[in-house]
N, CA, C and O atoms as CSV, one atom per row, in Angstrom:
chain,resi,resn,atom,element,x,y,z
A,1,MET,N,N,106.366,123.092,98.176
A,1,MET,CA,C,105.756,122.318,97.086
A,1,MET,C,C,105.584,120.758,97.771
A,1,MET,O,O,106.498,120.215,98.392
A,2,GLY,N,N,104.442,120.235,97.575
A,2,GLY,CA,C,104.046,119.008,98.158
A,2,GLY,C,C,104.284,118.008,97.230
A,2,GLY,O,O,104.684,118.332,96.112
A,3,ILE,N,N,104.066,116.615,97.570
A,3,ILE,CA,C,104.234,115.535,96.830
A,3,ILE,C,C,103.173,115.559,95.704
A,3,ILE,O,O,103.489,115.158,94.583
A,4,GLN,N,N,102.035,115.975,95.938
A,4,GLN,CA,C,100.965,116.221,94.817
A,4,GLN,C,C,101.470,117.054,93.787
A,4,GLN,O,O,101.377,116.762,92.595
A,5,ASP,N,N,102.059,118.191,94.264
A,5,ASP,CA,C,102.554,119.218,93.179
A,5,ASP,C,C,103.769,118.501,92.306
A,5,ASP,O,O,103.879,118.800,91.117
A,6,ILE,N,N,104.526,117.711,92.812
A,6,ILE,CA,C,105.572,117.144,92.187
A,6,ILE,C,C,105.042,115.905,91.203
A,6,ILE,O,O,105.661,115.656,90.168
A,7,ILE,N,N,103.975,115.216,91.549
A,7,ILE,CA,C,103.368,114.257,90.844
A,7,ILE,C,C,102.798,115.037,89.623
A,7,ILE,O,O,103.040,114.702,88.463
A,8,GLU,N,N,102.012,116.117,89.972
A,8,GLU,CA,C,101.307,116.742,88.740
A,8,GLU,C,C,102.270,117.306,87.888
A,8,GLU,O,O,102.080,117.329,86.671
A,9,GLY,N,N,103.480,117.852,88.506
A,9,GLY,CA,C,104.459,118.634,87.496
A,9,GLY,C,C,105.095,117.372,86.521
A,9,GLY,O,O,105.445,117.604,85.364
A,10,LYS,N,N,105.186,116.190,87.053
A,10,LYS,CA,C,105.849,115.023,86.347
A,10,LYS,C,C,104.918,114.753,85.150
A,10,LYS,O,O,105.318,114.612,83.994
A,11,LYS,N,N,103.641,114.697,85.547
A,11,LYS,CA,C,102.550,114.176,84.448
A,11,LYS,C,C,102.637,115.190,83.505
A,11,LYS,O,O,102.869,114.892,82.333
A,12,GLN,N,N,102.456,116.555,83.906
A,12,GLN,CA,C,102.446,117.737,82.769
A,12,GLN,C,C,103.719,117.705,81.845
A,12,GLN,O,O,103.670,117.996,80.649
A,13,TRP,N,N,104.933,117.302,82.547
A,13,TRP,CA,C,106.123,117.105,81.605
A,13,TRP,C,C,106.153,115.918,80.769
A,13,TRP,O,O,106.787,115.881,79.714
A,14,ARG,N,N,105.431,114.883,81.256
A,14,ARG,CA,C,105.417,113.633,80.362
A,14,ARG,C,C,104.388,113.898,79.264
A,14,ARG,O,O,104.473,113.382,78.149
A,15,ALA,N,N,103.488,114.663,79.607
A,15,ALA,CA,C,102.406,114.917,78.427
A,15,ALA,C,C,103.053,115.796,77.488
A,15,ALA,O,O,102.825,115.632,76.289
A,16,HIS,N,N,104.002,116.908,77.958
A,16,HIS,CA,C,104.551,117.789,77.145
A,16,HIS,C,C,105.548,117.005,76.142
A,16,HIS,O,O,105.603,117.288,74.945
A,17,MET,N,N,106.247,116.099,76.678
A,17,MET,CA,C,107.294,115.349,75.889
A,17,MET,C,C,106.848,114.496,75.046
A,17,MET,O,O,107.479,114.242,74.021
A,18,ALA,N,N,105.529,113.836,75.380
A,18,ALA,CA,C,104.465,113.139,74.489
A,18,ALA,C,C,104.267,113.976,72.878
A,18,ALA,O,O,104.395,113.542,71.733
A,19,ARG,N,N,103.925,115.252,73.371
A,19,ARG,CA,C,103.706,116.101,72.099
A,19,ARG,C,C,104.902,116.236,71.439
A,19,ARG,O,O,104.944,116.090,70.217
A,20,VAL,N,N,105.980,116.522,72.149
A,20,VAL,CA,C,107.255,116.607,71.296
A,20,VAL,C,C,107.636,115.285,70.320
A,20,VAL,O,O,108.147,115.379,69.204
A,21,LYS,N,N,107.282,114.083,70.974
A,21,LYS,CA,C,107.489,112.945,70.134
A,21,LYS,C,C,106.584,112.796,68.956
A,21,LYS,O,O,106.858,112.184,67.924
A,22,ALA,N,N,105.488,113.419,69.226
A,22,ALA,CA,C,104.523,113.395,68.090
A,22,ALA,C,C,105.084,114.360,66.773
A,22,ALA,O,O,104.634,114.239,65.633
A,23,LEU,N,N,106.006,115.203,67.109
A,23,LEU,CA,C,106.442,115.994,65.809
A,23,LEU,C,C,107.349,115.235,64.885
A,23,LEU,O,O,107.989,114.256,65.269
A,24,PRO,N,N,107.397,115.731,63.587
A,24,PRO,CA,C,108.169,115.256,62.886
A,24,PRO,C,C,109.678,115.116,63.350
A,24,PRO,O,O,110.043,115.931,64.197
A,25,ARG,N,N,110.536,114.250,62.934
A,25,ARG,CA,C,111.895,114.085,63.164
A,25,ARG,C,C,112.681,115.429,63.408
A,25,ARG,O,O,113.157,115.781,64.487
A,26,ASP,N,N,112.725,116.002,62.417
A,26,ASP,CA,C,113.467,117.508,62.233
A,26,ASP,C,C,112.938,118.269,63.382
A,26,ASP,O,O,113.726,118.735,64.205
A,27,TYR,N,N,111.703,118.426,63.495
A,27,TYR,CA,C,111.183,119.249,64.546
A,27,TYR,C,C,111.657,118.855,65.894
A,27,TYR,O,O,112.003,119.726,66.693
A,28,GLN,N,N,111.693,117.631,66.187
A,28,GLN,CA,C,112.113,117.021,67.152
A,28,GLN,C,C,113.696,117.426,67.691
A,28,GLN,O,O,114.046,117.766,68.821
A,29,ILE,N,N,114.422,117.278,66.588
A,29,ILE,CA,C,115.685,117.652,66.857
A,29,ILE,C,C,116.014,119.048,67.292
A,29,ILE,O,O,116.718,119.406,68.236
A,30,VAL,N,N,115.294,119.834,66.322
A,30,VAL,CA,C,115.538,121.460,66.853
A,30,VAL,C,C,114.973,121.777,67.996
A,30,VAL,O,O,115.415,122.686,68.699
A,31,TYR,N,N,113.686,120.896,68.385
A,31,TYR,CA,C,113.161,121.477,69.743
A,31,TYR,C,C,114.077,121.026,70.895
A,31,TYR,O,O,114.237,121.708,71.907
A,32,LYS,N,N,114.701,119.771,70.670
A,32,LYS,CA,C,115.762,119.328,71.826
A,32,LYS,C,C,116.985,120.200,71.900
A,32,LYS,O,O,117.645,120.236,72.939
A,33,GLU,N,N,117.349,120.980,70.723
A,33,GLU,CA,C,118.442,121.746,70.786
A,33,GLU,C,C,117.939,122.925,71.562
A,33,GLU,O,O,118.666,123.355,72.457
A,34,ILE,N,N,116.759,123.515,71.325
A,34,ILE,CA,C,116.307,124.908,71.848
A,34,ILE,C,C,116.082,124.487,73.419
A,34,ILE,O,O,116.537,125.280,74.244
A,35,GLN,N,N,115.493,123.441,73.854
A,35,GLN,CA,C,115.523,123.116,75.324
A,35,GLN,C,C,116.811,122.953,75.890
A,35,GLN,O,O,117.032,123.391,77.019
A,36,ARG,N,N,117.834,122.272,75.122
A,36,ARG,CA,C,119.202,122.250,75.782
A,36,ARG,C,C,119.743,123.647,75.981
A,36,ARG,O,O,120.234,123.964,77.065
A,37,TYR,N,N,119.673,124.438,75.033
A,37,TYR,CA,C,120.187,125.858,74.915
A,37,TYR,C,C,119.465,126.624,76.076
A,37,TYR,O,O,120.115,127.395,76.782
A,38,PHE,N,N,118.247,126.437,76.261
A,38,PHE,CA,C,117.459,127.067,77.517
A,38,PHE,C,C,117.953,126.644,78.699
A,38,PHE,O,O,118.207,127.468,79.578
A,39,PHE,N,N,118.136,125.445,78.865
A,39,PHE,CA,C,118.729,125.000,80.141
A,39,PHE,C,C,119.895,125.179,80.427
A,39,PHE,O,O,120.310,125.045,81.578
A,40,LYS,N,N,120.625,125.510,79.437
A,40,LYS,CA,C,122.033,126.115,79.518
A,40,LYS,C,C,122.139,127.595,80.005
A,40,LYS,O,O,122.824,127.987,80.950
A,41,VAL,N,N,121.295,128.390,79.146
A,41,VAL,CA,C,121.286,129.669,79.530
A,41,VAL,C,C,120.614,130.217,80.674
A,41,VAL,O,O,120.940,131.246,81.266
A,42,GLY,N,N,119.564,129.385,80.967
A,42,GLY,CA,C,118.474,129.588,82.098
A,42,GLY,C,C,117.742,130.823,82.132
A,42,GLY,O,O,117.950,131.594,83.069
A,43,PRO,N,N,116.844,131.137,81.164
A,43,PRO,CA,C,115.954,132.075,81.331
A,43,PRO,C,C,114.877,131.802,82.549
A,43,PRO,O,O,114.354,130.697,82.693
A,44,VAL,N,N,114.633,132.788,83.307
A,44,VAL,CA,C,113.745,132.599,84.339
A,44,VAL,C,C,112.388,131.959,83.990
A,44,VAL,O,O,111.770,131.146,84.676
A,45,GLU,N,N,112.040,132.471,82.807
A,45,GLU,CA,C,110.626,131.985,82.210
A,45,GLU,C,C,110.498,130.443,82.254
A,45,GLU,O,O,109.368,129.968,82.364
A,46,LEU,N,N,111.632,129.583,82.172
A,46,LEU,CA,C,111.609,128.215,82.094
A,46,LEU,C,C,110.760,127.574,83.425
A,46,LEU,O,O,110.207,126.475,83.428
A,47,LEU,N,N,110.791,128.354,84.332
A,47,LEU,CA,C,110.156,127.883,85.783
A,47,LEU,C,C,108.921,127.684,85.486
A,47,LEU,O,O,108.558,126.546,85.785
A,48,ASP,N,N,107.919,128.500,84.894
A,48,ASP,CA,C,106.570,128.389,84.704
A,48,ASP,C,C,106.195,127.481,83.589
A,48,ASP,O,O,105.036,127.090,83.455
A,49,GLY,N,N,107.064,127.173,82.867
A,49,GLY,CA,C,106.725,126.227,81.614
A,49,GLY,C,C,106.195,126.932,80.496
A,49,GLY,O,O,106.112,126.281,79.454
A,50,SER,N,N,105.814,128.136,80.482
A,50,SER,CA,C,105.219,128.761,79.367
A,50,SER,C,C,105.989,128.932,78.126
A,50,SER,O,O,105.425,128.853,77.035
A,51,LEU,N,N,107.472,129.203,78.257
A,51,LEU,CA,C,108.375,129.425,77.310
A,51,LEU,C,C,108.306,127.924,76.170
A,51,LEU,O,O,107.951,127.957,74.992
A,52,LEU,N,N,108.729,126.771,76.902
A,52,LEU,CA,C,108.723,125.710,76.175
A,52,LEU,C,C,107.505,125.359,75.477
A,52,LEU,O,O,107.477,124.972,74.309
A,53,SER,N,N,106.407,125.522,76.297
A,53,SER,CA,C,104.815,125.118,75.759
A,53,SER,C,C,104.735,126.034,74.727
A,53,SER,O,O,104.257,125.550,73.701
A,54,GLY,N,N,105.076,127.306,74.656
A,54,GLY,CA,C,104.817,128.191,73.447
A,54,GLY,C,C,105.594,127.790,72.320
A,54,GLY,O,O,105.051,127.794,71.215
A,55,ILE,N,N,106.700,127.468,72.429
A,55,ILE,CA,C,107.631,127.049,71.391
A,55,ILE,C,C,106.951,125.641,70.822
A,55,ILE,O,O,106.909,125.452,69.606
A,56,LEU,N,N,106.500,124.808,71.618
A,56,LEU,CA,C,105.720,123.571,71.043
A,56,LEU,C,C,104.614,123.926,70.152
A,56,LEU,O,O,104.525,123.577,68.975
A,57,ASP,N,N,103.682,124.729,70.873
A,57,ASP,CA,C,102.630,125.239,70.042
A,57,ASP,C,C,102.924,125.943,68.720
A,57,ASP,O,O,102.208,125.767,67.735
A,58,PHE,N,N,103.853,126.642,68.718
A,58,PHE,CA,C,104.568,127.323,67.657
A,58,PHE,C,C,104.834,126.158,66.552
A,58,PHE,O,O,104.349,126.271,65.426
A,59,PHE,N,N,105.537,125.157,66.879
A,59,PHE,CA,C,106.205,124.025,66.120
A,59,PHE,C,C,104.866,123.200,65.445
A,59,PHE,O,O,104.717,122.955,64.248
A,60,GLU,N,N,103.959,122.851,66.535
A,60,GLU,CA,C,102.752,122.110,65.891
A,60,GLU,C,C,102.015,122.973,64.904
A,60,GLU,O,O,101.499,122.392,63.949
A,61,GLU,N,N,101.910,124.090,64.986
A,61,GLU,CA,C,101.134,124.994,63.937
A,61,GLU,C,C,102.073,124.971,62.533
A,61,GLU,O,O,101.585,124.948,61.403
A,62,GLY,N,N,103.361,124.979,62.798
A,62,GLY,CA,C,104.221,124.987,61.555
A,62,GLY,C,C,103.945,123.384,60.860
A,62,GLY,O,O,103.990,123.259,59.636
A,63,VAL,N,N,103.704,122.381,61.615
A,63,VAL,CA,C,103.693,121.209,61.094
A,63,VAL,C,C,102.394,121.193,60.373
A,63,VAL,O,O,102.282,120.757,59.228
A,64,ALA,N,N,101.291,121.741,61.163
A,64,ALA,CA,C,99.849,121.727,60.435
A,64,ALA,C,C,99.817,122.596,59.285
A,64,ALA,O,O,98.905,122.379,58.486
A,65,THR,N,N,100.588,123.497,59.043
A,65,THR,CA,C,100.504,124.343,57.729
A,65,THR,C,C,101.665,123.709,56.817
A,65,THR,O,O,102.015,124.308,55.800
A,66,GLY,N,N,102.177,122.661,57.137
A,66,GLY,CA,C,103.380,121.996,56.230
A,66,GLY,C,C,104.474,122.748,55.977
A,66,GLY,O,O,104.937,122.678,54.839
A,67,LYS,N,N,105.119,123.619,56.959
A,67,LYS,CA,C,106.317,124.244,56.713
A,67,LYS,C,C,107.310,123.399,57.579
A,67,LYS,O,O,107.021,122.785,58.607
A,68,GLY,N,N,108.590,123.486,56.946
A,68,GLY,CA,C,109.847,122.789,57.611
A,68,GLY,C,C,110.250,123.662,58.942
A,68,GLY,O,O,109.972,124.858,59.028
A,69,VAL,N,N,110.775,123.104,59.729
A,69,VAL,CA,C,111.114,123.984,61.017
A,69,VAL,C,C,112.216,125.024,60.719
A,69,VAL,O,O,112.290,126.043,61.405
A,70,LEU,N,N,113.097,124.774,59.677
A,70,LEU,CA,C,113.973,125.936,59.629
A,70,LEU,C,C,113.364,127.007,59.028
A,70,LEU,O,O,113.863,128.125,59.153
A,71,GLU,N,N,112.113,126.796,58.238
A,71,GLU,CA,C,111.284,128.081,57.725
A,71,GLU,C,C,110.686,128.787,58.705
A,71,GLU,O,O,110.255,129.908,58.435
A,72,LEU,N,N,110.563,128.280,59.949
A,72,LEU,CA,C,110.000,128.895,61.014
A,72,LEU,C,C,110.882,129.688,61.914
A,72,LEU,O,O,110.606,130.789,62.390
A,73,ILE,N,N,111.980,129.000,62.093
A,73,ILE,CA,C,112.974,129.522,63.070
A,73,ILE,C,C,114.314,130.083,62.225
A,73,ILE,O,O,115.021,130.902,62.811
A,74,GLY,N,N,114.612,129.750,61.136
A,74,GLY,CA,C,115.773,130.209,60.535
A,74,GLY,C,C,116.783,129.085,60.544
A,74,GLY,O,O,116.510,127.936,60.890
A,75,ASN,N,N,117.979,129.502,60.136
A,75,ASN,CA,C,119.020,128.314,60.229
A,75,ASN,C,C,119.923,128.360,61.533
A,75,ASN,O,O,120.638,127.399,61.816
A,76,ASP,N,N,119.871,129.537,62.343
A,76,ASP,CA,C,120.563,129.747,63.684
A,76,ASP,C,C,119.605,129.488,64.708
A,76,ASP,O,O,118.648,130.229,64.933
A,77,VAL,N,N,119.877,128.370,65.369
A,77,VAL,CA,C,118.926,128.041,66.472
A,77,VAL,C,C,119.424,128.987,67.591
A,77,VAL,O,O,118.528,129.742,67.971
A,78,ALA,N,N,120.474,129.134,68.150
A,78,ALA,CA,C,121.084,129.967,69.171
A,78,ALA,C,C,120.340,131.468,68.765
A,78,ALA,O,O,119.742,132.055,69.666
A,79,ALA,N,N,120.381,131.975,67.614
A,79,ALA,CA,C,119.867,133.406,67.519
A,79,ALA,C,C,118.350,133.479,67.664
A,79,ALA,O,O,117.777,134.483,68.089
A,80,PHE,N,N,117.735,132.366,67.289
A,80,PHE,CA,C,116.104,132.172,67.477
A,80,PHE,C,C,115.884,132.186,68.893
A,80,PHE,O,O,114.974,132.881,69.344
A,81,CYS,N,N,116.739,131.377,69.780
A,81,CYS,CA,C,116.616,131.357,71.029
A,81,CYS,C,C,116.994,132.795,71.869
A,81,CYS,O,O,116.404,133.243,72.852
A,82,ASP,N,N,118.055,133.311,71.228
A,82,ASP,CA,C,118.403,134.597,71.976
A,82,ASP,C,C,117.209,135.781,71.782
A,82,ASP,O,O,116.877,136.576,72.662
A,83,GLU,N,N,116.757,135.721,70.691
A,83,GLU,CA,C,115.587,136.799,70.170
A,83,GLU,C,C,114.425,136.570,71.216
A,83,GLU,O,O,113.771,137.504,71.680
A,84,LEU,N,N,114.235,135.297,71.533
A,84,LEU,CA,C,112.883,134.921,72.382
A,84,LEU,C,C,113.110,135.326,73.701
A,84,LEU,O,O,112.131,135.664,74.365
A,85,ILE,N,N,114.405,135.356,74.280
A,85,ILE,CA,C,114.560,135.756,75.580
A,85,ILE,C,C,115.418,137.039,75.623
A,85,ILE,O,O,116.091,137.228,76.637
A,86,LYS,N,N,115.449,137.718,74.864
A,86,LYS,CA,C,116.347,139.025,74.768
A,86,LYS,C,C,116.061,139.995,76.030
A,86,LYS,O,O,116.957,140.646,76.567
A,87,ASP,N,N,114.824,140.014,76.406
A,87,ASP,CA,C,114.287,140.905,77.427
A,87,ASP,C,C,114.121,140.272,78.814
A,87,ASP,O,O,113.662,140.850,79.799
A,88,SER,N,N,114.540,139.057,78.760
A,88,SER,CA,C,114.270,137.918,79.955
A,88,SER,C,C,115.469,138.078,80.784
A,88,SER,O,O,116.576,138.255,80.277
A,89,ARG,N,N,115.252,138.014,82.168
A,89,ARG,CA,C,116.394,137.592,83.169
A,89,ARG,C,C,116.606,136.275,83.081
A,89,ARG,O,O,115.709,135.481,82.799
A,90,THR,N,N,117.863,135.932,83.326
A,90,THR,CA,C,118.324,134.686,83.416
A,90,THR,C,C,118.918,134.494,84.686
A,90,THR,O,O,119.281,135.477,85.333
A,91,PHE,N,N,119.075,133.232,85.160
A,91,PHE,CA,C,119.654,132.964,86.375
A,91,PHE,C,C,121.128,133.420,86.611
A,91,PHE,O,O,121.622,133.715,87.699
A,92,ALA,N,N,121.838,133.425,85.191
A,92,ALA,CA,C,123.140,134.126,85.616
A,92,ALA,C,C,122.996,135.679,85.968
A,92,ALA,O,O,123.814,136.250,86.689
A,93,ASP,N,N,121.998,136.253,85.456
A,93,ASP,CA,C,121.807,137.670,85.602
A,93,ASP,C,C,121.578,137.670,87.266
A,93,ASP,O,O,122.187,138.511,87.927
A,94,ILE,N,N,120.779,136.807,87.861
A,94,ILE,CA,C,120.321,136.816,89.161
A,94,ILE,C,C,121.697,136.583,90.190
A,94,ILE,O,O,121.904,137.154,91.261
A,95,TYR,N,N,122.454,135.684,89.595
A,95,TYR,CA,C,123.800,135.379,90.245
A,95,TYR,C,C,124.750,136.486,90.346
A,95,TYR,O,O,125.382,136.734,91.373
A,96,GLN,N,N,124.842,137.206,89.155
A,96,GLN,CA,C,125.642,138.414,89.111
A,96,GLN,C,C,125.263,139.493,90.011
A,96,GLN,O,O,126.094,140.115,90.672
A,97,GLU,N,N,123.796,139.755,90.044
A,97,GLU,CA,C,123.438,140.692,90.976
A,97,GLU,C,C,123.681,140.407,92.350
A,97,GLU,O,O,123.995,141.325,93.107
A,98,SER,N,N,123.563,139.141,92.787
A,98,SER,CA,C,123.702,138.593,94.161
A,98,SER,C,C,125.188,138.711,94.493
A,98,SER,O,O,125.517,138.813,95.675
A,99,MET,N,N,126.040,138.704,93.595
A,99,MET,CA,C,127.374,138.842,93.891
A,99,MET,C,C,127.933,140.433,93.720
A,99,MET,O,O,129.120,140.751,93.648
A,100,GLY,N,N,126.973,141.190,93.680
A,100,GLY,CA,C,127.188,142.659,93.576
A,100,GLY,C,C,127.661,143.194,92.157
A,100,GLY,O,O,128.102,144.343,92.119
A,101,ASN,N,N,127.604,142.480,91.039
A,101,ASN,CA,C,127.948,142.819,89.728
A,101,ASN,C,C,126.721,142.873,88.912
A,101,ASN,O,O,125.972,141.897,88.856
A,102,SER,N,N,126.463,144.055,88.226
A,102,SER,CA,C,125.128,144.178,87.523
A,102,SER,C,C,125.706,143.722,86.184
A,102,SER,O,O,126.891,143.913,85.909
A,103,PRO,N,N,124.696,143.007,85.204
A,103,PRO,CA,C,125.342,142.188,84.186
A,103,PRO,C,C,126.210,143.050,83.241
A,103,PRO,O,O,127.150,142.540,82.631
A,104,GLY,N,N,125.879,144.413,83.117
A,104,GLY,CA,C,126.748,145.266,82.246
A,104,GLY,C,C,127.823,145.975,82.828
A,104,GLY,O,O,128.406,146.788,82.112
A,105,SER,N,N,128.209,145.810,84.049
A,105,SER,CA,C,129.194,146.422,84.809
A,105,SER,C,C,130.485,146.137,84.285
A,105,SER,O,O,130.729,145.121,83.634
A,106,GLN,N,N,131.362,147.072,84.577
A,106,GLN,CA,C,132.947,146.854,84.006
A,106,GLN,C,C,133.694,146.235,85.180
A,106,GLN,O,O,134.826,145.767,85.063
A,107,ARG,N,N,132.941,146.257,86.424
A,107,ARG,CA,C,133.724,145.484,87.567
A,107,ARG,C,C,134.273,144.081,87.236
A,107,ARG,O,O,133.547,143.273,86.657
A,108,GLY,N,N,135.448,143.791,87.564
A,108,GLY,CA,C,135.960,142.544,87.333
A,108,GLY,C,C,136.305,141.941,88.572
A,108,GLY,O,O,136.197,142.686,89.546
A,109,PRO,N,N,136.679,140.820,88.776
A,109,PRO,CA,C,136.709,139.995,89.890
A,109,PRO,C,C,137.707,140.599,90.870
A,109,PRO,O,O,137.584,140.324,92.064
A,110,ASP,N,N,138.964,141.631,90.338
A,110,ASP,CA,C,139.870,142.376,91.215
A,110,ASP,C,C,139.328,143.672,91.663
A,110,ASP,O,O,139.982,144.338,92.465
A,111,ALA,N,N,138.275,144.061,91.251
A,111,ALA,CA,C,137.803,145.288,91.415
A,111,ALA,C,C,137.171,145.608,92.950
A,111,ALA,O,O,136.706,146.718,93.207
């Protein structure tokens, strides 16, 4: 990754965050909670930027139709996020695989 790629990435991120700031306050709060959740859980799709951009598009459509953010996602932000990434690999999955433990295995640290 060269310096130009880094600069372009920052420009894209700033443009993305400007779109977030243009949302109504309740949408902004929920978006930031979703973002925080995904940064914590670490779905691999975060790297290409399409996951957060897709959510932002979805939120902008909701605003355009006059719906409240909770009408779109429900009352449980974590459940909404989990549903979006239910079939996705996470960085935790990759780490477990590298350590020789598959995500669903019964092996513990003493096995």
